[in-house]
C-alpha positions in Angstrom: 0.0 0.0 0.0 1.5 3.3 -1.0 0.9 6.9 0.2 -1.5 7.5 -2.8 -3.7 4.6 -1.7 -4.5 6.1 1.7 -8.0 7.7 1.7 -8.5 10.5 4.1 -11.7 10.5 6.2 -14.1 13.5 6.0 -13.4 14.4 9.6 -9.6 14.5 9.0 -10.1 16.5 5.8 -12.2 19.0 7.8 -9.6 19.3 10.5 -6.9 19.9 7.9 -9.0 22.6 6.2 -9.7 24.3 9.6 -6.0 24.2 10.5 -5.1 25.7 7.1 -7.7 28.4 7.5 -6.3 29.3 10.9 -2.7 29.4 9.6 -3.8 31.6 6.7 -5.5 34.1 9.0 -2.5 34.0 11.3 -0.1 35.0 8.5 -2.5 37.7 7.4 -2.6 39.1 11.0 1.1 39.2 11.1 1.2 41.2 7.9 -1.5 43.6 9.1 0.3 44.2 12.4 3.6 44.7 10.6 1.9 47.4 8.4 0.5 49.1 11.5 3.9 49.0 13.2 5.4 50.7 10.1 2.8 53.4 10.3 3.4 53.9 14.0 7.2 54.2 13.3 6.5 56.8 10.6 4.3 58.8 13.1 7.1 58.6 15.7 9.6 59.9 13.1 7.3 62.8 12.1 7.3 63.8 15.8 3.5 63.1 16.0 3.8 62.3 19.7 4.9 64.6 22.5 6.9 62.0 24.4 9.7 61.9 21.9 11.1 64.9 19.9 14.1 65.8 17.7 16.7 63.4 16.5 15.6 60.8 19.0 12.2 60.7 17.4 13.6 60.2 13.9 15.9 57.4 15.0 13.3 55.8 17.1 10.8 56.0 14.2 13.3 54.4 11.8 14.0 51.5 14.2 10.3 50.9 14.8 9.5 51.1 11.1 12.3 48.6 10.3 10.9 46.2 12.9 7.5 46.6 11.2 9.0 45.9 7.8 10.6 42.8 9.1 7.3 41.6 10.5 5.5 42.6 7.3 7.9 40.9 4.8 10.0 38.3 6.5 7.9 36.8 9.3 5.0 35.7 7.0 7.4 33.9 4.7 9.0 32.1 7.7 5.6 31.1 8.9 4.5 29.9 5.5 7.7 27.8 5.2 7.1 26.4 8.7 3.4 25.6 8.0 4.1 24.1 4.5 3.1 20.5 3.9 6.3 18.4 3.4 6.8 17.4 -0.2 7.1 13.8 -1.0 10.2 12.5 -2.7 9.6 11.9 -6.4 8.9 8.3 -7.4 11.6 6.5 -9.4 10.5 4.8 -12.5 12.3 2.4 -14.7 14.2 -0.8 -13.9 16.0 0.7 -10.9 12.9 2.0 -9.2 10.9 -1.2 -9.2 
């Protein structure tokens, strides 16, 4: 019996679909929060808030915006790679693979 011969039950398929949906929303939330962090960093850099002013505001804004960019671009890719279904090794055909 090979991997292709295994038939998945409807309950197992529903669980896999629910898990995939949760992972999809999780990746989307990380992207959204990264975009909001970038906007927050831009507001800090523009001295929008009174608790930080001058050069400190600009540098703090740059740092916060870079953290947001990391969370917007890199983290979803890392999560997608971690959540990916492992690929099966290709089947060998011919006299050597039998």
